[in-house]
C-alpha positions in Angstrom: 0.0 0.0 0.0 2.7 2.5 1.0 4.5 1.8 -2.3 1.3 2.1 -4.4 0.3 5.4 -2.7 3.8 6.9 -3.1 3.9 6.0 -6.8 0.4 7.3 -7.6 1.0 10.4 -5.6 4.3 11.0 -7.3 2.4 10.8 -10.6 -0.6 12.9 -9.7 0.8 15.6 -7.4 2.7 17.4 -10.3 -0.3 17.0 -12.6 -3.1 18.1 -10.3 -3.2 21.7 -9.5 -1.8 22.9 -12.8 -4.6 25.4 -13.0 -4.1 26.3 -9.3 -5.8 24.7 -6.3 -8.3 27.5 -6.3 -9.5 26.2 -9.7 -10.0 22.6 -8.4 -13.3 22.2 -10.3 -11.3 22.2 -13.6 -9.3 19.2 -12.5 -12.3 17.4 -11.1 -14.2 18.0 -14.4 -11.3 17.0 -16.7 -10.3 13.9 -14.6 -13.9 12.7 -14.2 -14.3 12.8 -18.0 -10.9 11.1 -18.3 -12.1 8.4 -15.9 -15.0 7.7 -18.3 -12.5 7.4 -21.2 -10.3 5.1 -19.2 -13.4 2.9 -18.6 -14.2 2.8 -22.3 -10.6 1.8 -23.2 -10.6 -0.9 -20.6 -13.9 -2.3 -21.9 -12.7 -2.2 -25.5 -9.5 -4.1 -24.9 -10.4 -6.4 -21.9 -14.0 -7.4 -22.5 -15.3 -9.8 -25.1 -17.0 -7.3 -27.3 -18.4 -9.8 -29.7 -19.8 -11.9 -26.8 -21.5 -8.8 -25.3 -23.0 -7.9 -28.7 -24.3 -11.5 -29.1 -25.8 -11.5 -25.6 -27.5 -8.2 -26.1 -28.9 -9.3 -29.5 -30.1 -12.6 -28.0 -32.0 -10.7 -25.2 -33.7 -8.5 -27.8 -34.7 -11.5 -29.9 -36.2 -13.5 -27.0 -38.1 -10.4 -25.8 -39.5 -10.1 -29.3 -40.5 -13.7 -29.2 -42.5 -13.1 -25.9 -44.3 -10.2 -27.5 -45.1 -12.0 -30.7 -46.1 -15.3 -29.2 -47.6 -14.2 -25.9 -50.4 -16.7 -26.2 -48.0 -19.6 -26.2 -47.4 -20.2 -22.5 -44.6 -22.8 -23.0 -42.9 -20.6 -25.6 -43.1 -17.6 -23.2 -41.5 -19.6 -20.4 -38.7 -20.9 -22.6 -38.0 -17.4 -24.0 -37.9 -16.1 -20.5 -35.4 -18.7 -19.5 -33.3 -17.9 -22.6 -33.4 -14.2 -21.6 -32.1 -15.1 -18.1 -29.3 -17.2 -19.6 -28.3 -14.4 -22.1 -28.4 -11.9 -19.2 -26.1 -14.1 -17.2 -23.7 -14.3 -20.1 -23.8 -10.5 -20.5 -23.0 -10.0 -16.8 -20.2 -12.6 -17.1 -18.6 -10.8 -20.0 -18.6 -7.6 -17.9 -17.0 -9.0 -14.7 -13.4 -8.9 -15.8 -13.3 -5.4 -17.4 -15.1 -4.1 -14.3 -12.4 -5.6 -12.0 -9.6 -4.2 -14.2 -11.3 -0.8 -14.5 -11.7 -0.5 -10.7 -8.0 0.1 -10.1 -7.4 3.2 -12.4 -10.9 4.6 -11.7 -10.5 4.5 -7.9 -6.9 5.7 -8.1 -8.1 8.9 -9.9 -11.0 9.3 -7.5 -8.9 8.9 -4.4 -6.3 11.4 -5.6 -8.9 13.9 -6.5 -10.4 13.6 -3.0 -7.0 13.8 -1.3 -6.2 17.0 -3.1 -9.6 18.8 -3.2 -12.0 17.4 -0.7 -10.7 19.1 2.4 -9.4 22.5 3.4 -6.8 23.3 6.1 -8.2 24.1 9.5 -8.1 27.8 10.5 -5.8 29.1 13.3 -7.6 28.7 16.7 -9.3 25.5 15.7 -9.5 22.8 18.4 -9.1 19.2 17.2 -9.0 15.7 18.6 -6.3 13.4 17.3 -7.3 9.8 17.7 -4.5 7.2 17.9 -5.1 3.5 17.6 -2.3 1.0 18.5 -1.5 -2.2 16.7 -2.7 -5.5 18.3 0.9 -6.5 18.6 1.4 -3.9 21.3 0.6 -5.8 24.5 -0.9 -4.3 27.6 -1.4 -1.0 25.7 -3.7 0.4 28.3 -0.7 0.6 30.7 1.6 2.3 28.2 1.9 6.0 27.7 2.1 7.3 24.2 4.5 10.2 24.1 3.4 13.2 22.0 5.5 16.1 20.9 3.8 19.0 19.1 5.7 21.6 17.0 5.6 25.4 17.5 2.2 26.5 16.2 0.3 23.7 17.8 -0.7 23.5 21.4 -1.4 20.3 23.3 -4.6 20.5 25.4 -5.0 19.4 28.9 -7.2 16.4 28.2 -5.7 13.1 27.1 -8.5 10.4 27.0 -7.4 6.8 26.8 -8.9 3.3 26.6 -7.2 0.0 25.8 -5.3 0.4 22.5 -6.5 3.9 21.9 -5.7 7.5 23.0 -7.3 10.8 22.1 -5.2 14.0 22.3 -6.8 17.4 22.3 -4.9 19.9 20.2 -5.2 23.6 19.3 -4.0 24.8 15.9 -2.4 28.1 16.7 -0.5 29.2 13.7 -0.6 28.6 9.9 1.7 26.0 8.4 2.1 22.4 7.6 2.9 20.9 11.1 4.1 17.5 12.1 3.1 16.0 15.4 5.4 13.3 16.8 4.0 10.2 18.5 6.3 7.7 20.3 5.7 4.3 21.8 8.2 1.5 22.5 11.0 3.7 21.1 9.3 4.0 17.7 8.3 7.5 16.6 5.8 8.2 13.9 4.5 11.6 12.6 1.1 12.9 11.8 0.6 15.9 9.5 -1.7 18.8 10.3 -2.4 21.6 7.7 -3.4 24.9 9.3 -4.4 28.1 7.4 -2.9 29.4 4.2 -3.7 28.5 0.6 -5.8 25.5 -0.5 -3.6 22.4 -0.7 -3.4 18.6 -0.1 -4.7 18.1 3.4 -3.6 15.0 5.4 -6.5 13.4 7.3 -5.6 9.8 8.1 -2.3 8.0 8.4 -2.7 4.2 8.7 -1.5 0.8 7.8 -4.9 -0.7 7.2 -6.7 -0.9 3.9 -8.2 2.6 4.5 -4.8 3.9 3.4 -5.8 3.3 -0.2 -8.7 5.7 0.3 -6.6 8.5 1.8 -3.3 8.9 -0.1 -2.8 12.4 1.3 -0.2 11.1 3.7 2.4 8.2 3.6 1.1 4.9 5.0 2.5 3.5 8.2 4.9 0.6 7.9 3.5 -2.8 8.5 5.6 -3.4 11.6 4.7 -0.1 13.2 3.2 -0.3 16.7 0.7 2.2 15.6 -2.3 1.1 13.5 -3.7 4.6 12.6 -3.8 8.2 13.5 -6.7 10.4 12.4 -8.6 13.6 13.0 -12.4 13.5 13.1 -13.8 14.1 9.7 -16.1 16.8 11.0 -13.1 18.7 12.3 -11.5 19.2 8.9 -13.6 21.6 6.7 -14.8 20.6 3.2 -13.3 22.6 0.4 -15.6 25.2 -1.2 -15.8 24.2 -4.9 -18.2 26.9 -5.9 -21.1 25.6 -7.9 -19.7 22.0 -7.6 -20.6 20.1 -4.4 -17.6 19.8 -2.1 -16.3 17.3 0.3 -15.7 13.6 -0.2 -19.4 12.9 -1.0 -19.6 15.8 -3.5 -16.5 14.8 -5.4 -17.6 11.1 -5.4 -21.0 12.1 -6.9 -19.5 14.4 -9.5 -16.9 11.9 -10.5 -19.3 9.0 -11.1 -22.0 11.1 -12.8 -19.5 12.8 -15.2 -17.5 9.6 -15.9 -20.6 7.6 -16.6 -22.1 10.4 -18.8 -18.7 10.7 -20.7 -18.6 6.9 -21.2 -22.1 6.8 -22.6 -21.6 9.8 -24.8 -18.2 8.7 -26.2 -18.8 4.9 -26.6 -19.6 5.3 -30.3 -16.5 7.4 -30.9 -14.3 4.7 -29.4 -16.3 1.9 -30.9 -17.2 0.2 -27.6 -20.2 -2.0 -27.0 -21.5 -1.7 -23.4 
């Protein structure tokens, strides 16, 4: 995961934001349409196009049989069974391209969300940093997680803990890209915090679980780290204002799929793809 995220981020970070982070909607628009084109190319080269065409034509023929010979009960039943079989073939022809398509489509989506879904918190914002320890760390409830905050961030008085978890109250005092250090068993990890300033890539979650694929805004934790994940509450990090386009993770997700599907349907003839 760490390698995959570092490679994809190295590819997308220089590309995204060419029009300026303030014009994020342009990147979201272009890459959503690009996602639809990627899906078409995958379908064209991975799927059995002739098989899909045969299955679709077979469904149409058997539907026509039902309409023409609706008084023939046995014929209607047989035609219905044939439709179900052709439909199963159609779905089968689509399984492999959908699996292959999932990787590039989700990579684009997750990079868009990492760059444009969230805004830095404003100076003076109070946050709670939740830290979860790995199961390999025994008697975690008796261990103290040492935290060191940089200049520009204040550690609050409250440190709430339960077995395997700790919640640190922080105050973001000054603008900047800050790194909070957390140490246990002599192992130190850092967690980023973006405060104030221009729109930019905002770190939300640092983890070694599968969620790391969803949030490539920060390097994943190593598999042998005593920490499982470090995160801020989603409601604490403000959604980016994208103007007429809905913001936040949900907004980008909706726009991406609507535009990519619309682009795929509109351009399938241009690319000669049967869906």
